[in-house]
C-alpha positions as CSV (number, residue, x, y, z in Angstrom):
1,M,9.0,98.5,-112.8
2,D,10.5,100.5,-115.2
3,Y,14.1,100.6,-114.9
4,N,14.8,101.7,-118.4
5,Y,16.4,105.0,-117.2
6,F,20.1,102.9,-115.8
7,P,21.0,102.0,-119.5
8,N,21.1,105.6,-120.2
9,S,22.4,107.1,-117.1
10,K,26.4,108.0,-116.6
11,L,26.8,104.7,-115.6
12,S,25.4,102.8,-118.2
13,A,28.7,100.4,-118.7
14,H,28.3,99.2,-114.7
15,W,24.6,98.8,-115.4
16,K,25.4,96.7,-118.4
17,K,28.3,94.7,-116.5
18,I,25.9,93.7,-113.2
19,G,22.3,93.4,-115.1
20,I,19.3,95.4,-114.1
21,D,17.5,93.3,-112.3
22,R,15.1,93.8,-109.1
23,R,17.5,92.5,-106.7
24,S,17.2,91.1,-102.7
25,G,20.0,90.5,-100.7
26,V,21.7,90.1,-97.2
27,A,23.6,92.7,-95.1
28,V,26.5,90.7,-93.1
29,P,29.3,91.4,-91.2
30,L,31.8,88.4,-91.4
31,F,32.8,88.4,-87.8
32,S,28.8,87.5,-86.4
33,I,28.6,84.4,-88.8
34,Y,30.1,81.1,-88.4
35,S,30.3,77.2,-89.6
36,N,30.9,73.9,-87.9
37,N,34.2,74.5,-89.2
38,S,35.1,78.1,-88.4
39,I,37.7,78.5,-85.9
40,G,36.6,81.6,-83.3
41,I,35.1,83.6,-85.7
42,G,33.7,83.6,-89.4
43,E,36.3,82.8,-92.2
44,F,36.3,83.8,-96.0
45,T,35.4,80.1,-96.3
46,D,31.9,80.1,-94.4
47,L,30.9,82.6,-96.9
48,K,30.3,79.9,-99.5
49,L,27.4,78.6,-97.2
50,L,26.0,82.1,-97.4
51,V,26.0,82.1,-100.9
52,K,23.9,78.2,-100.3
53,W,21.6,80.4,-98.4
54,C,20.8,82.9,-101.0
55,L,20.0,80.2,-103.3
56,K,17.6,78.9,-101.3
57,T,15.9,82.1,-100.6
58,N,16.0,83.5,-103.8
59,M,18.5,86.2,-103.3
60,S,21.3,87.2,-105.5
61,I,23.2,90.1,-103.4
62,I,25.3,89.4,-100.3
63,Q,26.4,92.7,-98.7
64,I,29.8,92.3,-95.9
65,L,30.6,95.2,-93.7
66,P,34.2,96.2,-94.1
67,I,36.7,93.1,-93.7
68,N,39.7,95.6,-93.6
69,D,42.6,95.1,-90.9
70,V,41.3,96.7,-88.0
71,G,43.3,98.0,-85.4
72,P,42.7,97.6,-81.1
73,D,38.9,98.8,-81.3
74,F,38.2,96.5,-84.2
75,G,36.3,99.2,-85.3
76,P,35.7,98.1,-89.0
77,Y,35.5,101.7,-90.2
78,N,38.3,102.5,-88.8
79,S,40.7,100.2,-90.4
80,V,43.9,100.7,-90.3
81,S,44.6,100.0,-94.1
82,S,42.0,100.7,-96.7
83,F,43.6,97.9,-98.9
84,A,45.0,95.3,-96.5
85,L,42.2,92.2,-95.0
86,D,42.2,91.2,-92.0
87,P,44.1,88.1,-90.7
88,M,41.5,86.7,-88.5
89,Y,38.9,85.7,-90.8
90,L,41.8,83.5,-92.6
91,A,40.6,79.6,-92.3
92,L,44.0,77.9,-91.3
93,G,42.9,74.7,-92.9
94,K,42.6,76.1,-96.3
95,L,45.9,78.0,-96.5
96,R,47.7,77.7,-100.4
97,D,50.8,75.7,-100.7
98,V,51.9,75.2,-97.5
99,N,51.9,71.7,-95.4
100,L,49.7,71.5,-92.9
101,S,50.2,68.1,-91.5
102,T,52.3,69.1,-88.5
103,F,49.7,71.6,-87.5
104,K,46.1,69.4,-87.1
105,Q,46.7,69.0,-83.4
106,K,47.6,72.6,-83.1
107,L,44.5,73.8,-85.3
108,R,42.0,71.6,-82.9
109,E,43.5,72.9,-79.7
110,L,43.0,76.5,-81.1
111,K,39.7,75.3,-82.0
112,K,39.0,74.5,-78.4
113,L,40.3,77.1,-76.7
114,F,38.3,79.2,-79.5
115,P,34.7,77.7,-80.3
116,S,32.6,79.0,-82.8
117,G,29.1,80.3,-81.6
118,Q,30.0,82.3,-78.4
119,Q,27.8,84.9,-77.5
120,K,30.4,87.7,-78.6
121,V,33.4,88.0,-80.6
122,D,36.5,87.3,-78.6
123,Y,38.6,89.4,-80.8
124,K,41.6,87.5,-79.0
125,I,41.5,85.1,-81.6
126,K,43.3,87.5,-84.2
127,E,46.4,87.6,-82.4
128,A,46.0,83.7,-81.5
129,K,45.6,82.9,-85.4
130,I,48.6,85.1,-86.4
131,N,50.8,83.1,-84.1
132,V,49.7,79.7,-85.5
133,L,50.0,81.5,-89.0
134,R,53.4,82.6,-88.0
135,E,54.8,79.3,-87.7
136,I,53.3,78.0,-90.6
137,Y,54.8,80.6,-92.6
138,S,58.4,79.8,-91.1
139,L,58.3,76.2,-92.2
140,S,57.1,77.1,-95.1
141,Y,58.8,77.2,-98.8
142,T,57.5,80.7,-100.3
143,R,60.2,81.9,-102.8
144,G,59.7,80.8,-106.7
145,I,55.4,80.5,-105.9
146,N,54.2,82.3,-108.9
147,Q,51.1,83.5,-107.4
148,F,52.5,85.1,-104.2
149,E,55.5,86.5,-106.8
150,N,52.6,88.4,-108.8
151,F,50.8,89.1,-105.7
152,K,53.5,91.1,-104.6
153,K,54.5,92.8,-107.8
154,N,50.5,93.7,-108.9
155,N,50.0,95.1,-105.5
156,S,53.3,97.4,-105.0
157,Y,51.3,100.1,-104.3
158,W,50.2,99.7,-101.2
159,L,51.5,97.0,-100.3
160,K,55.4,97.1,-99.2
161,N,53.8,100.5,-97.4
162,Y,51.7,98.7,-95.2
163,A,54.0,95.6,-94.5
164,I,56.3,97.8,-93.0
165,Y,53.7,100.1,-91.2
166,K,52.8,97.0,-89.3
167,V,55.9,96.1,-88.4
168,I,57.1,99.1,-87.4
169,K,54.3,99.3,-85.3
170,E,54.7,95.9,-83.9
171,L,58.5,96.9,-82.8
172,N,56.9,100.2,-81.2
173,H,54.7,97.9,-79.1
174,G,51.6,99.4,-81.0
175,K,52.7,103.4,-80.5
176,H,50.6,105.7,-83.2
177,W,52.8,106.1,-85.9
178,E,53.0,110.3,-84.7
179,E,55.1,108.9,-81.5
180,W,57.7,106.7,-83.6
181,D,61.3,108.0,-84.2
182,D,61.1,111.0,-86.8
183,N,63.3,109.0,-89.2
184,L,61.2,106.4,-89.5
185,K,57.6,108.5,-88.8
186,N,58.9,111.0,-91.5
187,R,59.9,108.3,-94.2
188,D,63.0,109.3,-94.6
189,E,64.3,107.3,-97.4
190,K,67.4,105.6,-96.0
191,A,66.1,105.0,-92.7
192,L,63.1,103.3,-94.8
193,K,65.6,101.5,-96.9
194,D,67.7,100.1,-93.9
195,F,64.4,99.0,-92.2
196,E,63.4,96.9,-94.9
197,A,66.6,95.2,-94.9
198,E,66.8,94.1,-91.4
199,Y,63.4,92.8,-91.2
200,S,62.8,91.5,-94.5
201,D,61.1,88.3,-93.6
202,R,59.1,90.0,-91.2
203,I,57.8,92.4,-93.7
204,N,57.4,89.0,-96.4
205,F,55.1,87.3,-93.8
206,K,53.0,90.1,-94.0
207,Y,53.2,89.9,-97.5
208,W,52.3,86.3,-97.5
209,L,49.4,87.0,-95.1
210,Q,48.2,89.3,-97.6
211,W,48.2,86.6,-100.3
212,Q,46.1,83.8,-98.4
213,L,43.9,86.3,-97.7
214,Y,43.6,87.2,-101.5
215,E,43.6,83.6,-102.7
216,Q,40.5,82.8,-100.2
217,F,39.0,86.0,-101.4
218,I,38.6,85.5,-104.9
219,L,38.2,81.8,-104.5
220,F,34.6,83.5,-102.9
221,K,33.9,85.4,-105.0
222,K,34.4,82.9,-107.8
223,Y,31.9,80.6,-106.0
224,A,29.3,83.1,-106.0
225,S,29.8,84.5,-109.6
226,K,29.3,81.0,-110.9
227,N,26.1,81.0,-108.6
228,G,24.5,84.1,-110.2
229,V,25.4,86.1,-106.2
230,K,27.0,89.6,-106.6
231,I,28.9,91.0,-103.7
232,I,28.9,94.5,-102.6
233,G,31.9,95.3,-100.3
234,D,31.7,98.0,-98.1
235,L,34.6,100.6,-98.8
236,P,34.7,103.2,-95.5
237,F,35.2,106.5,-97.5
238,L,37.7,107.2,-94.4
239,V,40.5,106.0,-92.8
240,S,42.0,105.7,-89.1
241,R,44.4,108.3,-88.6
242,D,46.8,105.9,-86.9
243,S,47.1,103.7,-90.6
244,A,49.4,102.8,-93.1
245,D,47.3,104.9,-95.7
246,V,47.7,107.8,-93.4
247,W,51.6,107.1,-92.5
248,S,52.4,106.5,-96.3
249,N,50.2,109.0,-97.8
250,Q,50.6,112.0,-95.3
251,K,49.7,114.9,-98.1
252,Y,46.4,113.4,-98.8
253,F,45.1,114.0,-95.4
254,D,44.4,117.3,-93.2
255,L,45.6,116.4,-89.7
256,A,44.7,119.2,-88.4
257,Y,40.9,118.0,-88.5
258,S,38.8,115.0,-87.3
259,S,35.9,114.2,-89.4
260,G,32.3,114.0,-88.0
261,A,28.8,114.8,-88.6
262,P,26.8,117.4,-87.3
263,P,24.1,117.4,-85.0
264,D,20.9,115.5,-85.7
265,M,17.5,114.3,-83.9
266,Y,19.7,110.6,-83.5
267,F,23.1,112.4,-82.2
268,A,22.4,115.7,-79.8
269,F,25.9,116.4,-79.9
270,G,26.6,115.3,-83.7
271,Q,29.6,112.7,-84.2
272,R,33.4,112.8,-83.5
273,W,35.1,110.3,-85.7
274,G,39.1,110.9,-85.2
275,M,39.4,109.9,-89.2
276,P,41.4,112.7,-90.5
277,P,39.6,114.4,-93.9
278,Y,41.3,114.6,-97.4
279,N,43.0,116.9,-98.3
280,R,41.6,117.4,-102.1
281,A,44.0,119.8,-103.5
282,E,47.2,117.3,-103.0
283,M,45.1,114.0,-104.3
284,E,44.4,116.3,-107.4
285,K,47.3,116.8,-107.9
286,D,48.0,113.3,-108.3
287,N,44.8,112.6,-110.5
288,Y,43.5,110.5,-107.2
289,V,45.7,108.0,-107.7
290,Y,45.2,106.7,-104.1
291,I,41.4,106.1,-105.3
292,R,42.1,104.4,-108.1
293,E,44.0,102.2,-106.5
294,K,41.8,101.1,-103.5
295,L,39.1,100.9,-106.6
296,K,41.5,98.4,-108.7
297,Y,42.4,96.2,-105.6
298,A,38.8,95.7,-104.5
299,E,37.9,95.0,-108.2
300,N,39.2,91.6,-107.4
301,F,36.3,90.6,-105.0
302,Y,33.5,92.7,-105.6
303,D,30.5,93.4,-108.1
304,M,29.4,96.6,-106.1
305,Y,30.8,98.7,-103.6
306,R,29.0,101.0,-100.9
307,I,30.5,104.5,-100.7
308,D,30.6,105.1,-96.5
309,H,28.9,108.6,-95.9
310,F,28.7,109.5,-99.7
311,V,26.9,113.0,-98.1
312,G,30.6,113.5,-97.3
313,F,32.1,114.0,-101.0
314,F,30.2,117.0,-101.3
315,R,31.1,119.0,-97.5
316,L,32.8,117.1,-94.5
317,W,32.0,118.4,-91.6
318,T,35.5,118.7,-90.2
319,I,35.9,118.9,-86.1
320,D,39.6,120.9,-84.9
321,I,41.3,118.1,-83.4
322,N,42.2,121.0,-80.1
323,S,38.7,121.4,-79.7
324,D,37.0,119.9,-76.5
325,I,36.4,115.7,-77.1
326,N,33.5,115.7,-75.0
327,E,31.5,118.2,-77.2
328,A,31.7,115.5,-79.6
329,G,30.9,117.0,-83.1
330,L,29.0,120.2,-81.6
331,N,31.7,122.8,-83.0
332,G,32.4,121.7,-86.7
333,K,32.0,123.3,-89.7
334,F,31.0,121.8,-93.3
335,I,34.2,121.9,-95.5
336,P,33.5,123.7,-98.2
337,S,31.2,126.1,-96.5
338,E,30.0,127.5,-99.7
339,E,27.2,125.5,-100.5
340,E,27.4,126.5,-104.2
341,K,30.4,124.9,-103.9
342,W,29.5,121.1,-102.9
343,K,27.9,119.9,-106.2
344,E,31.2,120.7,-108.1
345,N,33.2,119.4,-105.3
346,G,31.5,115.6,-105.3
347,I,31.9,115.2,-108.6
348,K,35.4,115.8,-108.2
349,I,36.2,112.8,-106.2
350,L,33.2,110.5,-108.0
351,E,34.8,111.4,-111.4
352,P,37.8,109.4,-111.2
353,M,36.2,106.4,-109.0
354,T,33.8,105.9,-111.9
355,E,36.2,106.5,-114.4
356,S,38.7,103.6,-112.6
357,S,36.2,101.2,-111.8
358,L,33.4,99.1,-113.5
359,M,32.4,97.8,-110.0
360,L,28.7,99.6,-109.2
361,P,29.0,102.2,-106.5
362,I,26.1,102.2,-103.9
363,A,25.7,105.6,-101.9
364,E,25.0,105.6,-98.0
365,D,23.3,109.2,-98.8
366,L,22.3,109.5,-94.7
367,G,22.2,111.8,-92.3
368,T,22.2,115.5,-93.1
369,V,22.3,114.9,-97.1
370,P,22.5,118.3,-99.1
371,V,19.9,118.9,-102.2
372,C,23.0,118.6,-104.8
373,S,23.3,114.5,-103.6
374,S,20.4,113.5,-104.8
375,E,20.8,115.1,-108.1
376,V,24.4,113.6,-108.6
377,L,22.8,110.3,-108.1
378,W,20.3,110.3,-110.4
379,E,22.6,112.1,-113.4
380,Y,25.3,109.2,-112.7
381,G,22.7,106.5,-112.0
382,I,24.2,105.6,-108.3
383,P,21.4,104.0,-106.2
384,G,21.0,105.8,-103.0
385,M,19.5,104.2,-100.1
386,N,15.7,104.4,-98.4
387,V,15.9,103.0,-95.0
388,Q,12.1,102.4,-94.5
389,R,11.7,104.0,-91.0
390,W,13.2,107.4,-92.3
391,V,11.0,107.9,-95.7
392,K,8.5,109.9,-94.8
393,D,6.4,112.5,-97.0
394,E,5.9,116.2,-96.4
395,N,3.3,115.5,-93.6
396,Q,5.5,112.7,-91.8
397,N,3.7,109.6,-93.1
398,Y,5.3,106.8,-94.2
399,S,6.1,107.0,-98.0
400,D,4.6,104.7,-100.2
401,P,6.9,102.3,-101.2
402,L,6.3,102.4,-105.1
403,K,7.0,106.2,-104.5
404,Y,11.1,105.1,-103.5
405,R,13.6,105.9,-105.7
406,I,14.4,103.7,-108.3
407,N,18.4,104.4,-108.1
408,S,17.8,103.2,-104.2
409,L,19.0,100.0,-102.0
410,A,15.6,99.7,-99.9
411,T,16.1,98.4,-96.2
412,L,14.5,97.8,-92.5
413,S,17.9,99.0,-90.9
414,T,21.7,99.5,-91.2
415,H,25.0,98.1,-89.1
416,D,24.7,102.0,-87.2
417,S,21.0,101.5,-86.2
418,S,19.0,99.3,-84.1
419,V,17.1,96.7,-85.9
420,T,13.2,96.8,-86.5
421,L,12.4,95.2,-83.5
422,D,14.4,97.7,-81.0
423,W,13.3,100.9,-83.2
424,W,9.6,99.7,-82.1
425,K,10.4,98.9,-78.4
426,H,12.8,101.8,-77.9
427,E,12.9,105.0,-80.7
428,A,9.5,105.1,-82.7
429,G,7.6,108.0,-80.8
430,T,10.2,109.1,-78.7
431,V,12.6,111.9,-79.3
432,D,16.4,112.1,-77.9
433,E,16.3,113.8,-74.9
434,K,19.9,115.1,-74.9
435,L,19.0,116.9,-77.7
436,F,15.6,118.0,-77.1
437,Q,17.6,119.4,-73.8
438,R,19.9,121.1,-76.2
439,L,17.5,122.6,-78.4
440,S,14.9,124.2,-75.4
441,L,18.4,125.6,-73.5
442,A,19.6,127.1,-77.0
443,K,16.0,128.9,-76.9
444,S,17.2,130.7,-73.9
445,I,14.6,128.1,-71.6
446,S,16.0,127.5,-67.9
447,I,16.6,124.1,-67.1
448,E,14.0,124.8,-64.1
449,K,11.2,125.3,-67.2
450,F,12.5,122.3,-69.4
451,N,12.0,120.3,-66.4
452,S,9.0,120.9,-65.8
453,V,7.6,121.1,-69.7
454,K,9.3,117.6,-70.0
455,Q,6.9,116.6,-67.6
456,I,4.1,117.8,-69.2
457,L,4.9,116.7,-72.9
458,F,6.1,113.1,-71.8
459,D,5.0,109.9,-70.3
460,F,7.7,108.4,-68.1
461,S,6.2,104.7,-67.9
462,K,7.3,104.5,-71.8
463,S,10.5,106.3,-72.1
464,S,13.9,104.5,-71.4
465,E,17.0,104.7,-73.1
466,G,17.6,108.4,-73.2
467,R,14.5,108.8,-75.5
468,L,11.2,110.3,-74.6
469,F,8.0,108.9,-75.2
470,W,4.8,111.2,-76.1
471,K,2.1,111.1,-74.0
472,E,-0.9,110.2,-76.0
473,D,-3.0,113.5,-75.7
474,M,-0.4,115.9,-76.6
475,D,-1.6,115.4,-80.5
476,T,-1.8,118.7,-81.4
477,V,1.1,121.8,-82.4
478,E,-0.8,124.2,-80.7
479,K,-0.5,121.9,-77.4
480,F,3.0,121.6,-77.9
481,L,3.5,124.7,-77.9
482,A,1.2,125.8,-75.0
483,A,3.4,123.4,-72.5
484,F,6.2,125.3,-73.0
485,G,3.7,129.2,-73.2
486,F,5.4,130.0,-77.0
487,G,3.6,130.7,-80.3
488,Y,4.6,129.5,-84.1
489,D,7.3,131.8,-83.6
490,F,9.1,128.9,-81.7
491,N,12.4,127.2,-82.4
492,W,11.8,125.2,-85.8
493,D,13.9,122.6,-84.7
494,L,12.2,121.4,-81.3
495,I,8.6,122.0,-83.7
496,K,10.2,119.8,-86.4
497,L,11.3,116.8,-83.7
498,Y,7.0,116.7,-82.1
499,V,5.9,116.6,-85.6
500,E,8.6,113.8,-87.0
501,S,8.6,111.7,-83.9
502,Y,4.7,112.2,-82.2
503,D,1.8,109.3,-83.3
504,E,5.1,107.6,-85.3
505,K,3.9,103.9,-84.0
506,N,0.2,104.7,-84.8
507,K,1.5,105.3,-88.6
508,Y,3.7,102.9,-88.8
509,L,1.2,100.4,-88.3
510,K,-1.2,102.0,-90.9
511,F,1.9,101.8,-93.4
512,I,2.3,98.3,-93.0
513,G,-1.0,97.1,-93.0
514,N,-2.1,96.2,-89.5
515,E,-2.8,98.1,-86.5
516,N,-3.1,95.3,-84.1
517,Y,-0.3,95.8,-82.7
518,N,-0.6,99.1,-80.8
519,G,0.2,98.6,-77.3
520,K,1.2,95.2,-78.0
521,N,4.8,93.7,-78.6
522,P,5.8,92.8,-81.9
523,D,6.1,89.5,-83.0
524,T,7.1,87.7,-86.7
525,E,4.1,88.3,-88.3
526,F,5.1,92.0,-87.6
527,Q,8.7,91.2,-88.8
528,F,7.7,89.8,-91.6
529,M,4.8,92.6,-93.1
530,A,7.8,95.2,-92.1
531,L,9.9,93.3,-94.8
532,K,6.7,92.6,-97.5
533,K,6.8,96.5,-97.7
534,V,10.6,96.6,-98.2
535,L,10.8,93.8,-100.8
536,E,7.6,95.6,-102.6
537,S,9.7,98.6,-102.9
538,S,10.3,100.9,-106.6
539,S,14.1,100.4,-105.2
540,I,16.0,98.5,-107.9
541,F,18.1,96.8,-104.7
542,A,16.3,95.5,-101.4
543,V,19.1,94.6,-99.1
544,N,18.5,93.7,-95.3
545,L,20.2,93.0,-92.3
546,F,21.0,89.2,-91.7
547,Q,19.3,89.6,-88.1
548,E,16.2,91.2,-89.6
549,W,15.7,88.1,-92.3
550,L,16.2,85.7,-89.4
551,M,13.7,87.7,-87.1
552,L,10.8,85.7,-88.8
553,D,12.1,82.8,-87.0
554,E,10.5,82.2,-83.7
555,K,13.1,81.3,-82.0
556,F,16.2,84.0,-83.0
557,F,13.2,86.2,-82.7
558,L,12.8,85.7,-78.8
559,K,16.5,85.7,-78.4
560,C,16.4,89.4,-79.9
561,D,13.9,90.1,-78.2
562,K,15.4,89.4,-74.9
563,E,18.9,90.8,-75.9
564,S,19.6,93.4,-78.2
565,C,21.3,91.9,-81.9
566,R,22.3,95.7,-83.0
567,I,25.6,95.4,-84.7
568,N,26.8,98.9,-83.5
569,I,25.9,102.0,-81.3
570,P,28.3,105.1,-83.1
571,G,30.0,107.0,-81.0
572,V,29.8,104.3,-77.8
573,V,32.5,102.5,-76.5
574,N,31.3,98.9,-74.9
575,D,31.8,95.6,-75.3
576,S,28.9,94.7,-77.1
577,N,30.1,97.3,-80.4
578,W,31.2,95.1,-83.6
579,R,30.8,92.1,-81.3
580,F,27.2,90.7,-82.3
581,V,27.3,86.7,-83.0
582,F,24.3,84.6,-84.1
583,P,23.2,81.8,-82.4
584,F,22.9,79.4,-84.7
585,S,25.5,77.9,-87.2
586,L,25.3,78.8,-91.6
587,E,24.5,74.9,-91.0
588,Y,22.0,75.3,-89.0
589,I,20.1,78.1,-90.6
590,L,20.4,76.6,-94.0
591,E,17.8,74.1,-92.6
592,I,15.2,76.3,-90.5
593,G,11.8,76.7,-91.8
594,I,11.5,80.3,-92.4
595,N,13.8,79.7,-95.6
596,S,10.6,79.0,-97.5
597,K,8.8,81.9,-96.7
598,I,11.8,84.2,-97.2
599,K,11.8,82.5,-100.8
600,T,8.0,83.2,-101.4
601,L,8.3,86.9,-99.9
602,N,11.3,87.2,-102.8
603,N,9.4,85.7,-105.1
604,E,5.7,87.6,-104.8
605,S,8.0,90.7,-105.1
606,G,9.2,90.5,-108.7
607,R,13.3,89.8,-106.9
608,I,16.0,87.5,-107.5
């Protein structure tokens, strides 16, 4: 592959630092993995074992899902700080400058109470760890530790506001900052100064936690760098409305709106995320210092960073906070609304980001993507994302991987999508029933007519989980239109749904080179062929979820065939989202037989 374009792009200095190599990698949420030493959840020290696995399988990228401090919903993309790390990931036995001799029994009891490798993450571990950490802190001497003092000094921009926010919130029993007393809610200078003086020790404890997290993370980063493994950090574009960031920088956020996404083929009513959009004008007045400082801190830990919802840089789907929450993103609008402003709008925020850090950005350019997004990514030399199942040509056939954008990260799936196995079983060759109904009713088709047409079009023996599977004999657009009694002037969105999804399974089998699976359940060989196609792509990076790699293992495959290994279903609140735990420890994974097969896959595709 010819990647000589990268050194001549706007981010040539960033590429020089990272190196222009065809790389393979693994994406993983830290809460899903664990070692024999973990207490209740994955810890920073466990990531060293993941580096060892990368070396065994010939990979050089680890992408970590957000590890910022989260709120009560434990959603990593709805963090209470885009700076602070979450204390639940601390390895208690590896704390710096403390004497743990009197706590050994307590740590053993905690590990017994919260054993690793449970079926789902038990997030009670966070409070339990913090309680023990508070005891350790109370018996530790923290004054005069140069590294701790330097940490506080070097991170003054965000650290004090974060610590004060956390303590106020604790004293207010978790209330949203907009429900605090006016003097604290509105950040009265005297009130904050008095609060800081009264609760100085509690605030210092928050400083200490963040310092311990920083120390453990940079040790991992140094280990990864020493072994040639690059780290991609996942930096959410937006932050929770109830967060230290919004409370301490209220002028930078438009609190009259919620951000979200418009309706598409996977989300019939769009999405309403709750996070406030930026007030771009106010940020620009301050030369985007908030954004610059975020990247400055992240640069301690990462070589590259994923920009979540990159298309929102150009125009963001916004929903009035007073609108009906049950209508999700239906009643939103793009801001700015004028398409001719989108490119300039995106560059205005991208420029300070690329100026202030040599970390290479990677853009999550998924969903409804404006034309200017691809233009900007090419000009800057920023990789976008090519998710295999969504990369199709004008005839809706799967695109030749050699025709993928070279400035892209190719992957089988994302943390917000189904894994390949689930997609094949429940989504491939289907349409979303709610979306199909909404588009039909919008064409003034009665609900009675819609229900009648459904019986003609879809095979209900194969339809499940809100997805409608096309009947095999519904093999032309003419037959599809005839079911409704309309011609080609019919709703184009409905025609597009049909064209994109009918016969999708056969097209995919042809794409991966094995048509023997038609009507059969996939197996590890099916997974092997899917991965092989991703790795063969012209994309400079190919990074797959840990689940997708481990699906080559028969034992793991059967587990995921029985019970989904999906990380998250957007817009759904349940006891499975953000709680997936691998059934094997990292020590076990280091020794499984498929590692040599993965190494061969990477070698044969010319990736490191």
